[in-house]
C-alpha positions as CSV (number, residue, x, y, z in Angstrom):
1,M,-47.1,48.4,-28.6
2,K,-48.1,45.6,-25.9
3,A,-46.2,42.8,-25.2
4,E,-47.1,38.9,-26.3
5,G,-45.8,35.4,-25.4
6,I,-42.7,35.3,-23.3
7,Q,-42.2,38.9,-23.2
8,A,-45.7,39.5,-21.4
9,A,-44.1,37.7,-18.7
10,S,-41.0,40.0,-18.5
11,W,-42.0,40.6,-14.8
12,L,-40.5,37.2,-14.0
13,L,-37.1,38.6,-14.7
14,I,-37.3,40.9,-11.7
15,A,-39.8,38.6,-9.6
16,L,-37.4,35.4,-9.4
17,P,-34.2,36.9,-8.1
18,L,-36.6,39.3,-5.7
19,A,-38.3,36.0,-4.5
20,G,-35.1,34.3,-4.0
21,A,-33.8,37.4,-1.9
22,A,-37.1,37.4,0.1
23,I,-36.9,33.6,0.9
24,L,-33.3,33.8,2.1
25,L,-33.7,36.8,4.0
26,L,-37.2,35.6,5.7
27,G,-36.4,31.9,5.9
28,G,-33.4,32.5,8.2
29,R,-31.2,29.8,9.3
30,R,-33.6,27.1,8.0
31,T,-32.2,28.1,4.6
32,D,-28.4,27.7,5.2
33,K,-28.0,24.4,3.8
34,W,-29.4,25.1,0.5
35,G,-29.9,29.0,0.2
36,H,-26.7,29.4,-1.9
37,L,-28.2,27.0,-4.5
38,L,-31.5,28.8,-4.6
39,G,-29.8,32.2,-5.1
40,V,-27.9,30.5,-8.1
41,A,-30.9,29.1,-9.5
42,M,-33.2,32.3,-9.4
43,S,-30.5,34.0,-11.1
44,V,-30.0,31.4,-13.8
45,A,-33.6,31.4,-14.4
46,S,-34.0,35.0,-14.7
47,F,-31.3,34.6,-17.4
48,A,-33.3,31.7,-18.9
49,V,-36.6,34.0,-19.3
50,G,-34.3,36.8,-20.8
51,A,-32.6,34.6,-23.3
52,A,-36.3,33.4,-24.6
53,M,-37.3,37.1,-24.7
54,F,-34.4,37.9,-27.0
55,V,-35.0,35.0,-29.4
56,Q,-38.7,36.2,-29.3
57,M,-37.4,39.7,-30.3
58,L,-35.4,38.6,-33.1
59,G,-38.5,37.1,-34.8
60,Y,-40.1,40.8,-35.0
61,D,-39.2,43.3,-37.6
62,A,-36.5,45.7,-36.5
63,A,-39.0,48.7,-36.4
64,D,-41.4,46.3,-34.2
65,R,-39.0,45.4,-31.5
66,R,-40.5,47.7,-28.7
67,R,-43.0,46.0,-26.2
68,T,-44.3,47.4,-23.3
69,V,-45.9,45.5,-20.1
70,H,-48.4,47.4,-18.0
71,L,-48.4,45.6,-14.4
72,W,-50.5,48.1,-12.3
73,D,-51.1,51.7,-11.9
74,F,-48.5,52.9,-9.4
75,I,-49.3,56.6,-9.0
76,D,-52.7,58.4,-9.9
77,V,-52.9,61.7,-8.4
78,G,-54.6,64.4,-10.5
79,S,-52.6,65.0,-13.6
80,F,-49.6,63.0,-12.3
81,K,-50.2,59.5,-13.7
82,V,-47.4,56.9,-13.5
83,G,-47.8,53.1,-14.3
84,M,-45.8,50.2,-13.1
85,D,-44.7,49.6,-16.7
86,L,-41.8,47.6,-18.1
87,L,-40.3,48.2,-21.5
88,V,-38.7,45.5,-23.5
89,D,-36.6,46.8,-26.5
90,P,-33.1,46.1,-28.1
91,L,-31.5,48.6,-25.4
92,S,-32.9,47.0,-22.2
93,I,-32.7,43.4,-23.4
94,S,-29.0,44.0,-24.1
95,F,-28.7,44.8,-20.6
96,V,-30.9,42.2,-19.1
97,L,-28.7,39.4,-20.8
98,L,-25.3,41.1,-19.5
99,I,-26.7,41.5,-16.1
100,T,-28.4,38.2,-15.6
101,G,-25.6,36.3,-17.6
102,V,-22.7,37.6,-16.0
103,G,-24.4,37.9,-12.7
104,S,-25.3,34.1,-12.7
105,L,-21.6,33.2,-13.2
106,I,-20.8,35.4,-10.3
107,H,-23.2,33.7,-8.4
108,I,-21.8,30.2,-9.3
109,Y,-18.3,31.5,-8.5
110,S,-19.5,32.7,-4.9
111,I,-20.4,29.2,-3.9
112,G,-16.8,28.4,-3.8
113,Y,-15.4,31.7,-2.8
114,M,-18.1,32.0,0.2
115,A,-17.9,28.5,1.1
116,E,-16.6,29.2,4.5
117,D,-18.4,32.4,5.5
118,P,-21.2,31.8,8.2
119,E,-23.4,34.3,6.6
120,R,-23.4,32.7,3.0
121,R,-26.8,32.6,2.9
122,K,-27.4,36.4,3.6
123,F,-24.7,37.0,0.9
124,F,-26.8,35.3,-1.8
125,A,-30.0,37.2,-0.8
126,Y,-28.2,40.6,-1.2
127,L,-26.7,39.3,-4.6
128,N,-30.2,38.3,-5.7
129,L,-31.6,41.6,-4.4
130,F,-28.8,43.4,-6.4
131,V,-29.8,41.8,-9.6
132,A,-33.4,42.3,-9.3
133,A,-32.9,46.1,-8.5
134,M,-30.7,46.5,-11.5
135,L,-33.2,44.5,-13.7
136,L,-35.9,47.1,-12.6
137,L,-33.7,49.9,-13.5
138,V,-33.2,48.8,-17.3
139,L,-36.7,47.6,-17.8
140,G,-38.6,50.6,-16.3
141,D,-40.8,52.2,-19.1
142,N,-40.5,55.6,-17.3
143,Y,-38.0,57.6,-15.2
144,L,-39.8,56.9,-12.1
145,V,-39.7,53.2,-12.1
146,M,-36.4,53.2,-13.2
147,F,-35.6,55.4,-10.4
148,L,-37.0,52.6,-7.9
149,G,-34.4,50.4,-9.4
150,W,-31.8,53.0,-9.2
151,E,-32.3,53.4,-5.4
152,G,-32.7,49.7,-5.0
153,V,-29.1,49.2,-6.5
154,G,-27.9,51.8,-4.2
155,L,-29.3,50.0,-1.1
156,A,-28.1,46.8,-2.3
157,S,-24.6,47.8,-2.9
158,Y,-24.5,49.3,0.6
159,L,-25.3,45.9,1.9
160,L,-22.8,44.2,-0.1
161,I,-19.8,46.7,0.3
162,G,-20.4,46.4,3.8
163,F,-20.9,42.7,4.2
164,W,-18.3,42.2,6.4
165,Q,-19.4,44.6,8.9
166,Y,-16.8,43.5,11.5
167,K,-14.2,45.1,9.4
168,P,-14.4,48.9,10.2
169,T,-13.0,49.9,6.9
170,A,-16.0,47.9,5.0
171,A,-18.6,49.6,7.1
172,T,-17.1,53.0,6.2
173,A,-16.6,52.1,2.8
174,A,-20.5,51.2,2.5
175,K,-21.4,54.2,4.0
176,K,-19.4,56.4,1.8
177,A,-20.6,54.8,-1.3
178,F,-24.1,55.4,0.0
179,V,-23.6,59.1,0.8
180,V,-21.9,60.0,-2.3
181,N,-24.3,58.0,-4.6
182,R,-27.1,60.1,-2.7
183,V,-25.2,63.4,-4.3
184,G,-25.8,62.1,-7.7
185,D,-29.3,60.9,-7.0
186,M,-30.3,64.4,-6.1
187,G,-29.3,65.4,-9.6
188,L,-31.8,62.7,-11.2
189,I,-34.6,63.6,-9.0
190,I,-34.4,67.2,-9.8
191,A,-34.1,66.3,-13.5
192,I,-37.1,64.0,-13.2
193,A,-39.1,66.6,-11.4
194,L,-38.2,69.2,-14.2
195,M,-39.2,66.8,-16.7
196,F,-42.6,66.5,-15.3
197,A,-43.0,70.3,-15.1
198,T,-42.2,70.6,-18.9
199,F,-43.8,67.6,-20.2
200,G,-46.6,66.7,-18.0
201,T,-45.3,63.2,-17.9
202,V,-42.1,61.1,-16.9
203,G,-42.8,58.2,-19.4
204,F,-39.9,57.4,-22.0
205,G,-42.5,57.3,-24.8
206,P,-43.8,60.7,-24.6
207,I,-40.6,62.5,-23.6
208,L,-37.9,60.4,-25.8
209,G,-40.2,59.8,-28.7
210,T,-40.2,56.2,-28.7
211,G,-43.9,55.8,-28.6
212,A,-47.3,57.0,-30.3
213,E,-48.0,59.2,-27.4
214,H,-44.8,61.3,-28.1
215,V,-45.4,64.9,-27.3
216,G,-42.4,66.3,-29.1
217,L,-39.2,67.4,-27.7
218,A,-38.7,70.3,-30.0
219,S,-42.1,71.8,-29.2
220,K,-41.7,71.3,-25.4
221,L,-38.0,71.8,-24.6
222,G,-35.9,74.7,-24.9
223,T,-32.3,74.4,-25.4
224,G,-31.9,75.8,-22.0
225,T,-34.2,73.4,-20.4
226,A,-32.5,70.5,-22.4
227,T,-29.1,71.5,-21.0
228,A,-30.3,71.9,-17.6
229,I,-32.2,68.4,-17.7
230,G,-29.2,66.9,-19.4
231,L,-26.5,68.2,-16.7
232,L,-28.6,66.9,-13.8
233,L,-28.8,63.5,-15.4
234,L,-25.3,63.4,-15.9
235,L,-24.8,64.3,-12.0
236,G,-27.1,61.1,-11.3
237,A,-24.7,59.2,-13.8
238,C,-21.7,60.3,-12.3
239,G,-22.8,58.9,-9.0
240,K,-23.6,55.5,-9.9
241,S,-20.8,55.2,-12.7
242,A,-18.0,56.7,-10.4
243,Q,-17.0,59.5,-12.9
244,L,-15.4,62.8,-11.9
245,P,-16.2,64.3,-9.2
246,L,-18.4,61.6,-7.6
247,Q,-15.6,59.0,-8.0
248,S,-14.2,58.7,-4.5
249,W,-16.4,55.7,-3.4
250,L,-15.5,53.3,-6.1
251,L,-11.8,52.3,-4.7
252,D,-12.9,52.0,-1.0
253,A,-15.9,49.7,-2.5
254,M,-13.0,47.1,-2.7
255,E,-13.5,46.2,0.8
256,G,-16.5,44.1,0.1
257,P,-15.9,40.4,-1.0
258,T,-14.4,39.9,-4.5
259,P,-17.8,38.7,-6.2
260,V,-19.3,42.2,-5.1
261,S,-16.5,44.0,-6.8
262,A,-17.0,41.9,-10.0
263,L,-20.9,42.5,-9.7
264,I,-20.7,46.3,-9.1
265,H,-17.6,46.9,-11.5
266,A,-18.6,44.7,-14.5
267,A,-22.0,44.0,-15.4
268,T,-24.3,46.2,-13.0
269,M,-24.0,49.3,-10.9
270,V,-21.2,51.2,-12.8
271,T,-23.0,50.7,-16.0
272,A,-26.1,52.4,-14.9
273,G,-24.9,56.1,-15.6
274,V,-24.2,54.9,-19.2
275,Y,-27.5,53.4,-19.6
276,L,-29.2,56.5,-18.2
277,I,-27.3,58.8,-20.9
278,V,-27.9,56.5,-23.8
279,R,-31.6,56.1,-22.8
280,S,-31.9,59.7,-22.7
281,G,-30.1,60.4,-25.9
282,P,-32.8,62.5,-27.5
283,I,-32.6,65.0,-24.6
284,F,-28.6,65.3,-24.9
285,E,-29.0,65.7,-28.5
286,M,-30.9,69.0,-28.1
287,S,-28.0,70.6,-26.1
288,D,-24.4,70.8,-27.4
289,T,-23.2,72.0,-24.1
290,A,-24.7,69.1,-22.3
291,Q,-23.0,66.7,-24.9
292,L,-19.8,68.4,-24.7
293,V,-19.8,68.0,-20.6
294,V,-20.6,64.4,-20.8
295,T,-17.4,64.0,-23.1
296,I,-15.2,65.9,-20.9
297,V,-16.2,64.1,-17.9
298,G,-15.6,60.9,-19.7
299,A,-12.3,61.9,-21.1
300,A,-11.0,63.2,-17.6
301,T,-12.2,60.3,-15.7
302,L,-10.8,57.7,-18.3
303,L,-7.3,59.4,-17.7
304,A,-7.7,59.6,-13.9
305,G,-8.6,56.3,-13.4
306,A,-5.7,55.1,-15.6
307,I,-3.2,56.9,-13.5
308,I,-4.6,55.7,-10.3
309,G,-4.6,52.2,-11.6
310,C,-0.6,52.8,-12.0
311,G,0.2,53.4,-8.6
312,K,-1.8,50.7,-6.7
313,D,-0.2,47.6,-5.6
314,D,-3.4,46.2,-4.1
315,I,-4.7,44.2,-7.3
316,K,-8.3,45.0,-6.7
317,K,-7.7,48.5,-6.3
318,A,-5.8,48.5,-9.4
319,L,-8.7,46.8,-11.1
320,A,-11.0,49.2,-9.6
321,G,-9.1,52.2,-11.1
322,S,-9.3,50.4,-14.4
323,T,-13.1,50.3,-14.2
324,M,-13.2,53.8,-13.6
325,S,-11.1,54.5,-16.6
326,Q,-13.2,52.1,-19.0
327,I,-16.5,53.8,-17.7
328,G,-14.9,57.0,-18.7
329,Y,-14.4,55.6,-22.4
330,M,-18.3,54.7,-22.5
331,H,-19.3,58.2,-21.2
332,L,-17.1,60.0,-23.8
333,A,-18.8,57.6,-26.3
334,A,-22.2,58.4,-25.1
335,G,-21.5,62.2,-25.1
336,L,-20.7,61.9,-29.0
337,G,-24.2,61.1,-29.6
338,K,-25.3,58.7,-32.5
339,P,-22.0,58.0,-33.8
340,G,-21.0,56.8,-30.3
341,Y,-23.9,55.1,-28.9
342,V,-23.6,51.7,-30.3
343,F,-19.6,51.6,-29.4
344,A,-20.4,52.9,-25.8
345,I,-22.9,49.8,-25.2
346,A,-20.6,47.4,-27.3
347,H,-17.9,48.4,-24.8
348,L,-20.0,48.0,-21.9
349,I,-21.2,44.3,-22.8
350,A,-17.4,43.5,-23.7
351,H,-16.2,45.1,-20.3
352,G,-18.8,43.2,-18.4
353,F,-17.0,39.9,-19.7
354,F,-13.4,40.9,-19.3
355,K,-13.8,42.9,-16.1
356,A,-15.8,40.2,-14.3
357,G,-13.2,37.7,-15.5
358,L,-10.2,39.9,-14.1
359,F,-11.9,40.6,-11.0
360,L,-12.8,37.0,-10.2
361,G,-9.2,35.9,-11.2
362,A,-7.9,38.2,-8.7
363,G,-10.2,36.6,-6.3
364,S,-8.9,33.3,-7.4
365,V,-5.3,34.5,-6.8
366,M,-6.6,35.9,-3.2
367,H,-7.9,32.5,-2.6
368,G,-4.6,30.6,-3.4
369,M,-2.7,33.5,-1.3
370,K,-4.5,33.6,2.0
371,D,-6.3,36.7,1.1
372,D,-3.2,38.8,0.4
373,V,-4.0,41.4,-1.9
374,N,-0.5,43.2,-2.4
375,M,0.7,42.2,-5.8
376,R,4.4,42.6,-4.6
377,H,3.9,39.4,-2.5
378,Y,2.8,37.3,-5.6
379,G,5.2,36.5,-8.7
380,A,5.3,33.4,-10.7
381,L,1.9,32.1,-10.0
382,R,1.5,31.2,-13.6
383,A,3.0,27.8,-12.9
384,V,1.0,27.0,-9.8
385,M,-2.5,28.5,-11.0
386,V,-2.4,27.6,-14.7
387,T,-6.4,28.0,-15.3
388,T,-6.5,31.4,-13.6
389,Y,-3.3,32.5,-15.4
390,V,-4.7,31.9,-18.8
391,T,-8.2,33.1,-18.1
392,F,-6.8,36.3,-16.5
393,G,-4.6,36.7,-19.4
394,L,-7.2,36.6,-21.9
395,G,-9.1,39.3,-19.9
396,Y,-5.8,41.4,-19.8
397,L,-5.4,41.1,-23.5
398,A,-9.1,42.3,-24.0
399,I,-8.9,45.2,-21.9
400,I,-5.5,46.5,-23.4
401,G,-7.2,46.4,-26.9
402,C,-4.7,43.7,-28.3
403,P,-6.3,42.4,-31.7
404,P,-8.4,40.4,-32.2
405,F,-9.8,40.5,-28.7
406,S,-12.8,42.4,-27.5
407,G,-11.2,45.7,-26.5
408,F,-9.7,46.0,-29.8
409,F,-12.9,46.4,-31.5
410,T,-14.7,48.5,-29.1
411,K,-12.2,50.9,-27.5
412,D,-10.4,51.4,-30.8
413,G,-14.1,52.3,-32.3
414,I,-14.6,55.0,-29.4
415,I,-11.2,56.6,-30.2
416,E,-12.0,56.6,-33.9
417,A,-15.5,58.2,-33.2
418,A,-13.9,60.8,-30.9
419,Y,-11.3,61.9,-33.9
420,E,-14.1,61.7,-36.2
421,K,-16.2,64.6,-34.2
422,G,-13.7,67.0,-35.8
423,G,-12.6,70.3,-34.6
424,T,-10.4,71.1,-31.6
425,S,-12.8,69.5,-29.3
426,G,-12.6,66.0,-31.4
427,A,-8.7,66.3,-31.4
428,I,-8.4,66.7,-27.6
429,L,-10.9,64.1,-26.8
430,G,-9.4,61.8,-29.4
431,S,-5.9,62.4,-28.0
432,C,-7.0,61.8,-24.4
433,A,-8.8,58.6,-25.3
434,L,-5.3,57.5,-27.2
435,I,-3.3,58.3,-24.3
436,G,-5.4,56.6,-22.1
437,A,-5.1,53.3,-24.2
438,G,-1.2,53.5,-23.7
439,I,-1.7,54.1,-20.0
440,T,-4.1,51.2,-19.9
441,A,-1.6,48.9,-21.5
442,Y,1.1,49.9,-18.9
443,Y,-1.2,49.4,-15.7
444,M,-2.5,46.2,-17.0
445,S,0.6,44.7,-17.9
446,R,1.9,45.7,-14.7
447,V,-0.7,43.7,-12.9
448,M,-0.3,40.8,-15.0
449,F,3.8,40.8,-14.9
450,M,3.9,41.5,-10.9
451,T,1.2,38.5,-10.4
452,F,2.1,35.6,-13.0
453,F,5.7,36.4,-13.8
454,G,9.1,36.9,-12.3
455,E,10.4,35.3,-9.3
456,K,8.0,34.2,-6.4
457,R,7.9,36.5,-3.6
458,W,5.3,34.9,-1.1
459,E,6.3,33.9,2.5
460,D,7.3,30.1,3.0
461,D,3.9,29.5,4.9
462,V,1.8,30.5,1.8
463,H,1.2,27.6,-0.5
464,P,-0.6,28.9,-3.7
465,H,-2.9,26.4,-5.4
466,E,-5.5,26.6,-8.0
467,S,-9.2,27.3,-7.2
468,P,-11.9,24.7,-7.3
469,A,-13.9,24.0,-10.3
470,V,-16.9,25.8,-9.2
471,M,-14.7,28.9,-9.2
472,T,-12.7,28.2,-12.3
473,W,-15.5,27.1,-14.7
474,P,-17.1,30.7,-14.4
475,L,-13.7,32.2,-15.4
476,M,-13.3,30.0,-18.4
477,L,-16.7,31.1,-19.7
478,L,-16.0,34.8,-18.9
479,A,-12.7,34.4,-21.1
480,V,-14.6,33.0,-24.0
481,G,-16.8,36.5,-23.9
482,S,-13.3,38.3,-23.3
483,V,-12.0,37.1,-26.4
484,G,-15.1,37.4,-28.7
485,A,-17.7,39.5,-27.5
486,G,-16.2,42.9,-29.0
487,G,-15.8,41.4,-32.5
488,F,-19.2,39.6,-32.1
489,L,-20.9,42.9,-31.5
490,I,-19.2,45.3,-33.9
491,L,-19.1,43.0,-36.8
492,G,-22.1,41.1,-36.2
493,G,-24.7,44.1,-36.7
494,F,-25.1,45.2,-33.1
495,S,-25.7,48.8,-34.7
496,D,-28.5,47.6,-36.7
497,F,-30.0,45.9,-33.6
498,L,-29.8,49.0,-31.6
499,E,-31.0,51.3,-34.3
500,P,-34.7,51.3,-33.5
501,V,-33.8,52.8,-30.1
502,V,-30.7,54.9,-30.5
503,G,-31.3,55.9,-34.2
504,A,-29.0,55.7,-37.1
505,P,-25.8,57.8,-37.0
506,E,-25.0,60.4,-39.9
507,H,-22.2,58.2,-41.1
508,E,-21.8,54.5,-40.9
509,A,-20.6,53.5,-37.3
510,G,-19.0,50.1,-38.3
511,F,-15.4,49.4,-37.5
512,K,-12.8,50.6,-39.7
513,W,-9.4,48.8,-40.1
514,L,-6.0,50.4,-40.3
515,T,-6.9,54.1,-39.6
516,A,-4.1,56.4,-38.3
517,P,-6.0,56.4,-34.9
518,G,-6.1,52.7,-34.9
519,I,-2.3,52.3,-35.8
520,A,-1.6,54.8,-33.0
521,T,-3.5,53.0,-30.5
522,F,-1.8,49.7,-31.4
523,V,1.7,51.4,-31.1
524,L,0.9,52.8,-27.9
525,M,-0.5,49.6,-26.5
526,L,2.9,48.0,-27.4
527,V,4.9,50.8,-25.9
528,G,2.8,50.5,-22.5
529,A,3.2,46.9,-22.3
530,A,7.2,47.2,-23.1
531,I,7.7,49.8,-20.3
532,A,5.8,47.8,-17.8
533,W,7.8,44.5,-18.9
534,R,11.1,46.6,-18.5
535,Q,10.0,47.7,-14.9
536,Y,8.2,44.6,-13.5
537,G,8.8,41.4,-15.7
538,S,12.5,41.7,-16.4
539,R,13.6,43.1,-12.9
540,K,13.2,41.7,-9.4
541,V,10.3,43.3,-8.0
542,P,11.0,44.4,-4.5
543,R,8.4,43.2,-1.8
544,E,8.2,46.9,-0.3
545,A,6.9,49.6,-2.5
546,P,9.6,52.4,-3.0
547,K,8.6,56.0,-2.4
548,G,8.1,56.9,-6.0
549,S,7.7,60.3,-8.1
550,F,4.9,62.5,-7.0
551,V,2.7,61.2,-9.7
552,T,3.0,58.0,-8.2
553,V,2.4,59.2,-4.7
554,A,-0.8,61.0,-6.2
555,A,-2.0,58.0,-7.8
556,R,-1.5,56.0,-4.7
557,K,-3.7,58.6,-2.6
558,D,-6.6,58.4,-5.7
559,L,-5.2,61.7,-7.1
560,Y,-6.2,63.3,-3.7
561,G,-9.9,62.8,-4.2
562,D,-10.7,62.3,-0.5
563,A,-8.5,65.4,0.5
564,I,-10.3,67.7,-2.1
565,N,-13.8,66.2,-0.9
566,E,-12.7,66.9,2.8
567,S,-11.4,70.2,2.1
568,L,-14.5,71.4,-0.2
569,L,-17.3,69.6,1.3
570,M,-16.8,67.7,4.7
571,R,-14.9,70.6,6.6
572,P,-17.1,73.4,5.2
573,G,-19.9,71.2,6.2
574,Q,-18.6,70.4,9.8
575,W,-18.1,74.2,10.1
576,L,-21.7,75.0,8.9
577,T,-23.1,72.3,11.4
578,R,-21.2,73.9,14.2
579,L,-22.4,77.2,13.5
580,A,-26.0,75.8,13.1
581,V,-25.7,74.3,16.6
582,W,-24.2,77.5,18.1
583,F,-26.9,79.6,16.3
584,D,-29.8,77.2,17.9
585,G,-28.1,77.0,21.4
586,R,-27.3,80.7,21.4
587,G,-30.1,82.3,19.1
588,V,-33.0,80.3,19.1
589,D,-33.0,78.5,22.3
590,G,-31.3,81.6,23.8
591,A,-34.0,83.8,23.0
592,V,-36.7,81.2,24.3
593,N,-34.7,80.6,27.4
594,G,-34.1,84.3,28.0
595,T,-37.7,85.0,27.7
596,A,-38.5,82.5,30.3
597,A,-35.7,83.7,32.6
598,G,-37.0,87.3,32.2
599,I,-40.6,86.6,33.1
600,G,-39.6,84.2,35.9
601,G,-37.3,86.9,37.6
602,T,-39.8,89.8,36.9
603,S,-42.6,87.6,38.5
604,G,-40.3,86.5,41.4
605,R,-39.7,90.3,42.1
606,F,-43.5,91.3,41.9
607,R,-43.8,88.3,44.3
608,R,-41.9,90.0,47.1
609,V,-44.3,92.9,47.4
610,Q,-47.0,90.6,48.6
611,T,-46.0,90.6,52.3
612,G,-49.0,89.5,53.9
613,F,-49.1,92.4,56.4
614,A,-52.3,94.5,56.6
615,R,-50.2,97.7,57.4
616,S,-48.3,97.4,54.2
617,Y,-51.3,97.0,52.1
618,A,-53.0,99.9,53.8
619,L,-49.9,102.2,53.3
620,S,-50.0,101.0,49.6
621,M,-53.7,102.0,49.5
622,F,-52.9,105.2,51.0
623,C,-49.9,106.1,48.7
624,G,-52.1,105.2,45.5
625,A,-54.9,107.3,46.8
626,A,-52.6,110.5,47.4
627,L,-51.3,109.9,43.9
628,V,-54.6,109.7,42.3
629,V,-55.9,113.1,44.2
630,A,-52.6,114.7,43.4
631,A,-53.2,114.0,39.6
632,L,-56.6,115.3,39.7
633,L,-55.5,118.5,41.2
634,A,-52.9,118.9,38.7
635,V,-55.4,118.4,35.9
636,N,-57.8,120.9,37.5
637,V,-55.0,123.7,38.0
638,S,-54.1,123.4,34.2
């Protein structure tokens, strides 16, 4: 159905931040004084448009909330026809509000955080570009338009992670993120090509059954093809969402400014993979294998990220491990199908609030600690950074699942849904999620206690202080979401809102109180927090990290993810490159150069016959004539 009213102007959602990025990049130094304000204004304006579209959508019947906006014909070559079309439905508008809402708060926070940076104008241009690309990703009405946003996010993340290019570590981290994501992108590209070969189109409506032009998945898609497409889509999701085995870029991405970490890890880039899987749900539902692999990847990643978070003394990297783990929960829920879609998106939205608050809170701590990221140099900051302490604490309670904060409703719902899957797989997946909840409580309590409790461990020349209001007000607003977003969504009919897109589960997907998994999760949360208090809250924390157990050492080294990639991919790639260079030099070039040398040498030898002396030529003629006569005589005799 075509959009009307404010939804017909949904292109403004993308155009506003994109225009801000263009003005700031093309305007040059002339925009230095007010460029940051323009960047904030464009993001806030996009949020206002999104909010108006959401209100208009609520006025429609539930089954009538899908609207398409055709901008222009993008590709029209033979049977390959793709429009530059946007889709406004309950799923996309949920992401729009999260991206623009949390993104605008990050923009505002960045005014204070980047106040002394000489390239602040360029930073806000990149932030606007990132938001525009992410909005195109979630609003595209076909896989190709979505892919344009997908690649735009990759470009913007490269620019933001490597923003401080004078730091070799930042430049390396940006290249690493770009390269690793290209691996996942190849999976998405092949999946799109396979879908076009199968369906003759790449539109969501015809493929996924959300429009009148639906061609019918069952009639076009066999189980084998569905599995292949699903696994390829999962590969793309693993790259963007930093899931195993494409997670290695995520922790290195902390080299970018802290607002970048909040933007990438909370509301935008890492959530793209979850959006892709949920949006493509009908394809995954046709393949039990593809769904099982999604849940396995999610369960393995949520445990790996949690373990990594336990071993990090860098506050940002500890939170990065947490992001990896929480996105794993979302993938686990998405792989469960209809019973898990609502919890996956609800946890994604709640995570956007509390993780953005935690990252920006970490940035506030760094701001007051001369950019020191080592938590072993903190301690007792609750007395000197009260606002940061309270807002960070609310985000901490939300992420560990303490009732009645957001994570209690969303994460517990995922654990419950995993157990309800039944069978051996349900028991294993639910147990992994349950254990992950206990580890989450431990490593987040460790972060909380090392930073804000105990004795002060900073040097005498460090004078911690609260951040300015332009940085603390976004923290307060995000804290409100950390407290209430999860309960509001799960108890407020979010499943009914999403039902036109993700379908209705076979069993009611509402939150269940006082279940065995819920009680076990709460107990493990208390145990994890208690262990962390015993180790880091009630004892003196040394300024230098002890050696630790082999698990701690492995966690500090990101569970040897880089070493595995180097052994399996980098070194074989180097050997293959050297072999190719050798073959090119000795084989291809050797054959060409050898042929040329042979012809040149032969011609040189023949050239010596040409002496220029008449007697030599006469002798040659005589010898030749003698040979001809001898040959004729031999023929006649025979």
